[in-house]
C-alpha positions, 0 to 999 in steps of 0.5 A: 336737587342735581349737585353739578360742581363738585366743589362744595363751595361753588356747588349749584343746586338745580330744583328740578321740579321749579328749574330755580337754582338753590344754594343750601346752607351746609348745616341745612342739609341732611348729606344722607338725604339731599332733598329740599 
């Protein structure tokens, strides 16, 4: 996904394959590899 806003609480993630907007939970994100 592409992170469009660096403010974490307001981060918007775009799934580029489907063009859907997603907002993953922080605990579910691998910070070394932000692939959904």
